[in-house]
Every structure is written in C-alpha cells, then in structure tokens.
C-alpha positions, 0 to 999 in steps of 0.5 A, a space after each residue: 356152867 360152860 364157857 363160850 369163847 367168841 373171836 371174830 378173827 383179824 378180818 370181818 369181826 363185825 359180822 360175828 360181833 353183831 350176831 353175838 350181841 343179838 343173842 347175848 342175853 340168851 347166851 349169858 343165861 346159859 354160859 359164861 362168855 369171853 368175847 374177843 371183839 377187836 379194838 374198834 367194837 370194844 366200846 360199843 359192846 361194853 356199852 351194850 353190856 351195861 344194858 344187861 341185868 347185873 347177874 348176866 353182866 358179870 358173866 360177860 368178859 369183852 376184850 379187844 384182843 387176847 394175847 399171851 393168855 390165849 392158851 388159857 382162854 382156849 383151855 377154859 372154853 367149852 364151845 368156840 365161836 369163830 371164823 374157820 381159817 387154817 390156823 384156827 382150825 389147827 388150834 381148835 382140832 389139836 385141843 379138841 373143842 366143840 365149835 360153831 364156825 362162821 366162815 369169812 365169805 371173802 376168804 380166798 377160794 372160799 376156803 373157810 367155808 370148805 374147812 367148816 363144812 368138812 368138819 361139820 360132815 364128820 361131826 367135829 363142828 357146826 358150820 354156819 355158811 352164807 348169811 346166818 341170822 342171830 336165830 341161826 347162831 342160837 339154834 347152833 349153840 343151844 344144843 352144845 350148851 344144853 347137852 354136855 354129852 353132845 358137846 363132848 362127842 363133838 370135841 372128840 371128833 374135832 380132836 380126831 382131826 387134830 395134829 398136835 405134833 404137826 411142827 415136829 413132823 414138818 421139821 422131820 420132812 424138811 430135814 429129810 428133804 435137805 438130806 436127800 438133796 445133799 445126797 444128790 449133790 454128792 452123787 452128782 459131784 462124784 460123777 463129774 469127778 470121774 475118779 473111783 469111789 475110793 477117791 471119795 471114801 474118806 472125804 467128809 464132803 463131795 468132791 467139788 473140784 473135778 478139774 483137780 483130778 483131770 489135771 493129775 494133781 
C-alpha cells in the first residue's frame, strides 16, 4: 500500500489540513497517511481521527511537526501533498517524488503557483491553484494511488528537475568568484605600483604599498 506524506508548510497549513480532513476516510482506504499538520491543528485532527473506523485509524499518523526524521519520512513517501515553495520543490525534485502541490496564494509574486504549474507542465507534479475543493484534491491524488506506473513516471519527471548536487555547485561558484576577485585586486595593485612584473614575481601577495617603490625604498 502506498504512503502519502502531507505537509502544510510553515504558513497557511489550515487550507491543506481542511482539504485532507474532508477526504481522509477515502485516502486511508487507499494509502497510509503521515500528516504534518502544525501544532495548532493537532488536537482537532486527532479528534477527527478518533471518529474513523479502527482499520482506517491505524493507517493515519498525525503529528504537529516532523523534525530529524524528515529524511526518513520523505524516503518512505510515495506521494507528497504540500505547498510549493522553493525549498520544498528542491527537496521533492532531488528525491524524485510524485506530488500534488497546493500553492500558498499569498506567496510573494505568486511564486508558489508558478513553481507548481511549471512542474505540472512537464509532468513532474500536479498543481491545484486557486481555491481547490476536497473533490479536486481527491481527483488529483486518486490516479497516483491507483496507478503505480503513473506514479513512477511522475517521480521520474520530478527527478529530472532535481539538483541534488546544488550545494557543491554553489560552493564552486562562490570559490570561483572569490578567486576572480583576488586576481582583479592583484592586477590593480600591480598596476598602481608601477614597477616591472619582476618586482612581484616571488611575492605571495599583491603589492599593496606603491609608495614604497615610488620613494625608492
């Protein structure tokens, strides 16, 4: 049975929590669900879970916060339901997960909607923009839970967008920029000095005292 990981993000979790609560009995009949709901909604959702049949209730883990265990949760998940901020997109594409994104409408420049729709256009996710209903969420998730091949295809498209080596490449860019800046500073210092290049041939650092030579010292 597939596993669904639901997270509402740091802001605006209430919308996702409400949508998931409405379709929870259906979703639990098709998948195990790990739901990170935020601390303010935890008690209400635990109470909601108590109304479920025991067979469904045991498939539902609701928690206010996922901490150090997040890598394990994401590794376990077959489908992710979440916001579509830049950090979330980076994690999900690097791992290659089939996802349903519900963008935060108040995100700056509507960037979350742009993120979701860009991935949707390439088959890497499903984006539910605007004001989705519980029925919209169920219609988006159902094909992913019912068709492993479709789920795997979406995960593959997501992985194609991933940059798991982004941190290493960023370090390379920074070091390269620092190196170029040092070379420019060295060149400018030598130019100000006015002495032949031989003056600097064995110097480990750029000449930073042009007056030293100007006075014949």
